N, C-alpha and C positions, 0 to 999 in steps of 0.2 A: 211258758210262752202264752201270751194272751190270744184268745180266740176272737175272730172278727165275726160279729153276728150278721145274719142275712139282711136285717134291717139297715145296718150301717153300710153294707155293700150297695143296697138300693139307693141310699142317700148319696153315696159317692159317685155313682155312675153318671148322673146328669152333670155334675161338676166337671168330671173328666171329659165328657162329650163337649161341653161348652168351651173348655180350655182348648181342646183339639180343634174345634170349629173356628175359634178366634185366630189361632195360630195359622190354620189353613187359609183363612180369608186374607191374612196379612201376606202369607207366602204367595198366594195366587195373584194379589195386586202387584207385588214386587216382580213376580215372574212375568206378568203381562207387560209391565213397563219395560223390563229388560229386553224382551223379545221384540218390542216395537222401536224403542229409542236407540238401542245400541246397534241396530242394523242400519240406521241412517248414516250418511257420510259424516265424518267428523266436522265440527263447525269451528270457525274462528271469528274473531271480532277485532276490528282495527281500533287504535287509539282515537282516531278521528271520529269513528262511529260513537264511541263512548262519550267523547266531548260534545258531540251533537246532541246526544240523549240528555246529557247533563244540562246543557243550555236550555233545551226544551222544557225540562222539569223545573229548572230555576225560573223560567219565564212564567210557568203555570202556578208556581207556589211561592216564589220569592216575596211577593207583595202582600201575601195573606197574613192575617192575624193568627198567631199560634195559640192554640188552646191545649193546655196540658191536662191529660186525663190519667188518673191512677188506674192500675189494673189489679184486680184481686185474683190471687192464684189459689186454686183448690189445694187443701191439705193432702189430697190424694194424688197430686201431680207427681209424675215420675221425675225424680231428682238424680242427675248423673253424679254419683259419688266418686267415680274414677273413670279412666279411659275405657276399661272393660265394660262397665255398666252403660256408658254412652253408646258403645257399639251394640250391646245387647238390646237396648231399648229402641233401636232404630233400624229400619231396613237398610239405610245407607248413612254413612258419615262422610261428608264431602268437604273439600275446600274449593274455592273458586272466586270469581270476580262478579260483583253486582254490576251488570252492564246496562240495565234500564229499569225505570220505575214508571208505572202507569196508573192513573186513577181508575178505580172500579166504581160501579154503582154501589150505593149503600146496601149493607146486608143487615136486616133487622134493625134499621135505624142506626147502624154503626158504619163509620167511614172505613173503607178498605183500599189497600194499594197492592197492585200486582208487581212483583219483582222478578226480573229475568236474571238468572245466574249462569255464567259459563263455568261449568265444572272443569277444574284443572287437575284435580287429584281425588281419587276415591280412597278414603281411609278404611272404609268398611263397605262391602258390597261388590257388585260386578264392576271390575275396573274398566270395562268397555264403555262405561258411562262418561269417562273422561273425554274432554273436548266436545261435549254436547251441552246444549242449552236446556235448562229446566226452569219451570215457573213455580213460584211460591207466593203466598199472600201474607200481608202484614195488616194487623188491625190498626187503623189510623189513616191519616191522609186528608185529601180534599173532600169537603162536604159543605152543606149549607146549614147555618144556625137557625134559631127560631125566627130571626128577622129576615130570613131568606138571603143572607149574605154569605159568600164563600169564606170559609176558614180552613185552617190546617190543623187537624187534630194530631197531637203527638202523645202517644202512650208512654208514660214515664218509664215503665219497666221494659218496654219493647220499642225503643226508638227505631224508626225506619233507617237502615244504613244508607249512606250516600252512594250515589252512582260512582263507580270507579274504586270503591273500597273492596278489600278482600274479606272473605267470610269463611268461617268453619262452622258447620252446623250438622245436626242430625235430621234426616228427612225420611218420611214414609211415603211409599207409592200410593197415589189416590186414583180413583176412577169414577167418572160421572155415572157409570153403570151401577155403582154400589150406593149411590145417593138416592134419596126419595125424589119424586117428580119435581117439587118446588126447588130443591137444592140443585138438581141436575139442570134445570132451566137457568138458574142463576149462574152456574159454572159456564154453561154454553154462552150465555149473554156476555160474559167477560173473557171469553177465549180460553177457558180452563177445562174444556171437555176432551183434551187430547191426552196422550200417554206421557207428555212431558210435564204434567202437573204433579207436584209433590207437596206434602204438608210438613211444616216444621213442627215437631212435637214439643210442647211446652216451651215456647220461644223465650219465656222469662229466664230460663236457665240453660238453654241449649244453643246459644248464639255467641260466637266470638268474632270480633271485628278488628281489622287492621286498616287504618286510613290509607288513602292512595299512596302517600309517601311516608307512611309510618314504618317502624322497625319491628314492633311486636304486636301480637294479638292481645286483646283485652276483652273482658266480658262486655257484651252489649248493654246489659242491664246495670246502669250506674247507680240505681237506687239501692243496690246491695251494699254499697260502700258510702263513705262520706259521713258528715256530722248528723244528717237527718235519718240515717239508716236505723231501722229498728233492730233490737237485739236478735230477733229471729233472722233478719236479713244478714246481719253481721256474721251469724253462725254459718249461713249458707255461703257467704263470700269467703269465709275462711276455708271451708271445705273445697270450694271451687278454685281457690288460688293454686292449689297443688295441680289440679287438672289443667288449668291454664298454662302452668309452667311446662307440663308434659307436652301439651299441644305445640307450644313455642319451640321446645327442644326437638321435637320429632317432625313437625310439619311446617315450620316457618321457613 
């Protein structure tokens, strides 16, 4: 049996503490969100309200020039290989309806959009989150170009889902208390300083969409498939295809 030297033990201790600290912070954020959100009365939204939100968003964005912007994903991004890893990598995995989209102020010269989701099913996490509204953000949306004209930026790998569409995604509890001063001010300015704010982790691989009148969920990231897809993306798409089938079989 190999002996563990005292030096090795000393080197391993900070790593263990760091891992425990990260896990503890994630659990604390999730716990804080659960205790505040789930204690609120269950929420509902009418078809009429969704249609009104859709018309308002279309009025704001329908006439704007669409600028397509590619998104680069870190090689260290967490990739959900199966349903088990999707659950493991997120505080919650939820399905719901996108009920509203709203323009945010630019963040570091990047257009941002706030989406409100009515959670209809909790696949992983506290089931009391069902029938509650949560807010998430998408990179892209309405901004001004160099000529000071409004444009609509669409991230190719993370298109903003339409109001009324169904969504399955993994989200993590966020808190403005955990952000630095500048970030906290930005969140507050855009109405994201409450316990209903969640973050979609690696949205390039963690979002499935079903159109308002669609039959099945599909990957939101369409750059993973098609003639222009890279070999790396085709590999990801192949691995995600089985997970997409699982989600449709179990949660559609």
